[in-house]
C-alpha positions in Angstrom: 25.6 57.8 65.1 29.3 58.6 64.7 29.9 62.5 63.7 30.7 63.5 61.4 28.6 61.0 58.6 28.6 61.1 55.0 25.8 63.7 54.8 27.5 66.0 56.5 31.1 66.1 54.5 29.4 66.8 51.3 26.7 69.2 49.9 25.2 68.2 46.6 26.1 70.1 43.8 25.8 70.4 39.7 28.4 68.3 38.0 30.2 70.3 35.3 31.4 68.3 33.3 27.8 66.2 32.2 24.3 67.2 31.2 21.4 65.3 30.0 19.4 66.2 27.0 17.4 64.2 24.1 19.7 65.5 20.9 18.6 63.3 18.0 21.6 62.6 15.9 21.5 64.8 12.9 22.4 61.7 10.7 19.0 60.6 11.5 17.9 63.3 9.6 17.7 62.7 5.8 15.3 65.1 4.3 18.2 67.0 2.6 20.3 63.6 1.4 17.9 62.3 -0.8 17.1 64.6 -3.5 19.5 67.1 -4.7 18.8 70.7 -3.0 19.4 73.3 -5.8 19.7 76.6 -4.0 17.8 79.4 -5.9 17.7 83.3 -5.7 14.3 83.9 -5.8 11.2 82.5 -3.8 9.7 81.7 -6.3 10.4 80.8 -10.2 9.9 78.5 -13.1 12.0 75.7 -14.6 12.1 73.9 -17.8 10.4 70.2 -18.4 11.0 68.1 -21.3 7.8 65.8 -22.7 9.3 62.5 -22.0 8.0 61.0 -25.0 8.9 63.0 -27.6 12.9 61.4 -26.1 11.6 57.5 -26.6 9.9 57.9 -30.3 11.8 55.7 -33.0 11.5 58.0 -35.7 15.3 57.8 -37.7 14.5 56.3 -41.4 16.8 55.2 -44.0 18.5 58.1 -46.7 17.9 57.5 -50.0 20.4 59.6 -52.1 20.2 63.2 -52.9 16.8 63.4 -50.2 16.4 64.8 -46.6 16.8 63.5 -43.4 14.0 62.1 -41.7 13.3 65.0 -38.7 11.7 65.8 -35.7 11.7 67.8 -32.4 10.9 67.8 -28.9 8.4 70.1 -26.8 9.2 72.1 -23.9 7.2 73.4 -21.0 7.5 75.0 -17.4 7.1 73.9 -13.9 7.1 76.2 -11.1 8.2 76.3 -7.4 7.4 78.5 -4.7 9.5 78.1 -1.3 7.9 78.2 2.1 9.9 80.2 4.6 9.8 78.2 8.2 11.1 79.9 11.4 11.7 78.6 14.9 12.7 80.7 17.9 13.9 80.2 22.0 13.8 83.6 23.7 16.6 83.4 26.7 16.2 85.9 29.3 19.2 88.2 31.4 18.1 86.5 34.5 18.3 82.5 33.1 21.6 83.6 31.6 23.2 85.1 35.0 21.8 82.6 37.3 22.6 79.3 35.3 24.8 77.2 36.9 27.8 75.2 35.1 27.7 73.3 32.5 24.8 75.3 31.5 25.2 77.3 28.7 21.3 78.9 27.9 22.2 80.5 24.5 24.1 77.1 23.3 21.5 75.3 24.3 18.8 77.3 22.4 20.6 77.3 19.3 20.7 73.4 19.5 16.6 73.7 20.7 15.7 75.5 17.3 17.9 73.7 14.7 16.6 70.0 15.7 12.8 71.9 15.8 13.9 72.9 12.0 15.1 69.8 11.1 12.3 67.6 12.3 10.0 70.3 10.3 12.0 69.5 7.7 11.6 65.8 7.9 8.3 66.0 8.7 7.6 68.0 5.4 9.5 65.3 3.7 7.1 62.8 4.4 4.4 64.8 3.5 5.6 65.6 0.4 7.3 62.7 -1.0 6.9 59.6 1.7 3.2 58.9 1.1 0.7 57.6 -1.3 -1.1 59.5 -4.4 2.5 61.4 -5.1 4.4 58.4 -7.2 3.2 56.6 -10.5 3.0 53.5 -8.4 1.7 53.0 -5.0 1.8 49.3 -3.6 0.2 48.7 -0.1 1.3 45.8 1.9 -1.5 43.6 3.1 -1.9 41.0 5.8 -3.2 38.2 3.0 -4.9 37.7 -0.2 -3.0 40.6 -2.5 -5.0 42.0 -5.2 -3.4 44.6 -7.7 -1.5 47.3 -6.3 -0.9 45.4 -3.2 1.7 42.9 -2.0 2.0 40.6 1.1 3.9 42.6 4.2 7.5 42.2 4.3 7.1 41.7 7.9 5.4 38.2 7.1 8.6 35.9 6.5 6.6 32.9 5.3 4.9 34.5 2.7 6.6 37.9 1.5 9.1 38.2 -1.1 10.4 41.2 -0.6 13.3 41.0 -3.3 10.8 40.0 -6.0 8.5 43.3 -4.7 12.1 45.5 -5.2 13.1 43.7 -8.6 9.4 44.5 -9.3 9.7 48.4 -9.0 13.1 48.6 -10.4 11.9 47.0 -13.3 8.8 48.9 -13.8 10.9 52.3 -13.3 13.1 51.5 -15.9 10.5 50.1 -18.3 9.0 53.6 -18.3 11.8 55.6 -18.0 14.9 54.1 -19.5 16.7 55.6 -16.1 17.8 52.7 -13.2 16.3 53.1 -10.1 19.5 54.3 -7.4 17.9 55.0 -4.0 15.9 53.0 -1.7 14.4 54.7 1.5 13.3 52.8 4.3 11.3 53.8 7.4 13.5 52.3 10.3 11.0 49.6 10.9 11.0 48.6 7.5 15.1 48.4 7.6 14.1 46.4 10.9 12.0 43.9 9.0 14.0 43.5 6.0 17.2 43.0 7.4 15.9 40.0 9.5 13.8 38.5 6.6 14.9 35.0 5.9 15.1 35.6 2.0 17.9 38.2 2.9 19.3 36.6 5.8 20.0 33.0 3.5 21.5 35.2 0.7 24.5 36.0 3.2 24.3 33.1 5.7 27.0 30.9 4.1 29.4 34.3 3.4 29.2 36.3 6.6 28.1 35.8 9.7 27.6 39.8 10.4 24.2 41.4 10.9 22.7 43.2 7.9 23.6 46.0 7.2 22.2 49.1 4.6 25.4 48.7 2.3 24.9 44.7 2.5 20.8 45.2 1.4 22.5 48.1 -1.3 24.6 44.7 -3.0 21.4 42.3 -2.3 19.3 44.7 -4.4 21.8 46.1 -6.3 20.8 49.7 -5.8 23.4 52.0 -4.8 21.9 54.2 -2.1 19.7 52.6 0.6 19.1 55.3 3.4 17.0 54.7 6.7 14.9 57.6 8.2 15.3 57.5 11.9 14.1 60.7 12.9 11.8 60.4 16.1 8.8 62.8 16.5 6.6 63.4 19.4 3.1 63.0 18.9 1.7 64.4 21.8 0.7 67.8 23.0 2.8 69.6 25.7 1.9 68.9 28.9 0.4 65.6 27.9 2.1 62.1 28.5 4.7 61.5 26.3 4.3 59.7 23.2 6.7 58.7 20.2 6.7 57.7 17.1 9.6 57.5 13.5 8.8 60.3 11.4 8.8 58.0 8.4 6.4 55.6 9.7 6.2 52.1 7.7 6.9 52.6 3.9 9.9 52.2 1.5 10.4 54.5 -1.4 12.2 53.3 -4.3 13.5 56.6 -6.9 15.8 57.4 -9.5 18.0 60.6 -8.1 20.1 62.6 -9.8 23.7 62.5 -8.8 24.4 65.6 -10.7 21.6 67.8 -11.0 21.8 70.1 -14.0 20.5 70.8 -17.7 18.8 67.6 -19.4 18.7 65.7 -15.9 15.8 63.8 -15.0 15.5 63.4 -11.0 12.1 61.9 -9.0 12.3 64.7 -6.9 14.6 68.1 -6.3 14.5 70.7 -3.2 14.5 74.2 -4.1 16.1 76.0 -1.1 15.8 79.7 -1.2 18.9 81.5 -0.2 17.0 84.8 0.7 17.0 83.9 4.1 19.1 82.1 6.2 21.8 84.3 5.9 22.0 83.8 2.1 23.3 80.1 2.7 19.8 78.5 2.0 20.8 74.9 1.7 21.3 75.2 5.4 19.8 76.0 8.3 20.6 80.0 9.2 20.3 80.5 12.8 21.1 84.6 14.2 21.0 85.7 17.5 19.6 89.2 18.6 18.3 91.4 21.2 14.8 91.7 22.5 15.3 94.6 24.7 11.6 94.9 25.6 11.4 91.5 27.5 15.3 91.9 28.4 15.9 88.7 26.5 18.2 87.3 23.6 16.4 86.0 20.8 18.0 82.9 19.3 16.1 82.0 15.9 16.8 79.4 13.2 15.3 79.9 9.2 15.1 78.3 6.1 12.9 78.1 3.2 12.5 75.6 1.1 10.1 73.9 -1.7 10.1 69.7 -2.2 9.2 69.4 -5.7 8.1 65.9 -7.6 9.5 66.4 -11.0 9.1 63.1 -12.5 6.5 60.9 -10.5 7.4 58.1 -13.2 11.0 57.8 -11.3 9.5 56.9 -8.0 8.0 53.6 -6.8 6.1 53.8 -3.1 5.4 50.7 -0.7 2.9 52.2 1.9 1.8 50.0 5.4 5.1 47.5 4.2 5.3 46.3 7.4 3.3 45.5 10.6 
């Protein structure tokens, strides 16, 4: 064999311009984008609510000369919030830092690691609090056949389903019960995948566009200002077991009215109260800190935030569960 050979002229080393980590794009996470985030100074407190019916009754009357006008009023009550504090840390020991090869940066990577964990926790909490049955005034379940009250054919059945009619029914229900128009549609990724290939939607654009259907096109077709697709992925296995993964938002769809600019006398299906007492006082975002753990010769990188997802007006939400196969 001729010498030197290919193996003797090169020693494998770590590349300094590339590393591989599965960092989900932060745009995949939508928990902070659906409902307004309200920074609050106290961990728990109250807010005012008004009785809807008082604002919809027709009580004005003709007024005769010299007589008093008809009058009335409205009732005020209070709701409460209580922010839960969530935190997660990663310890980085001195030996690991000192022995790390380029391009590894253990402290920077620890920050990315704890931040993604917090984003996922908030995403999954959003699902538990908002993106499920028993939360909104209207729940509709997707079924394979013979739908009864509170059911409709799954949108993945391209022959028998009618997602356009279903969405219109949801819009009409919200408007008819509240006087507010639905302005936000949140879709699990599997639902979006079925909708963008549904013949009813494709037929509406096939003579005007050859493009793949996008969220903007769906928004235009349904006359809904915002259509959002949840793309976050979670691991469903325990540590050490074979990796298994699923979309965090499952196979549901949520139609709501969301206050574009939250404030007094401003109805919204939901608000997220975010306590500024943690996270370095910034509340609405994830606060990260790094501090010394001398007893274990490590630096701790910790992420923290506190929030409470509140359903403010259940009649401003319309939810479809298991709407695709």
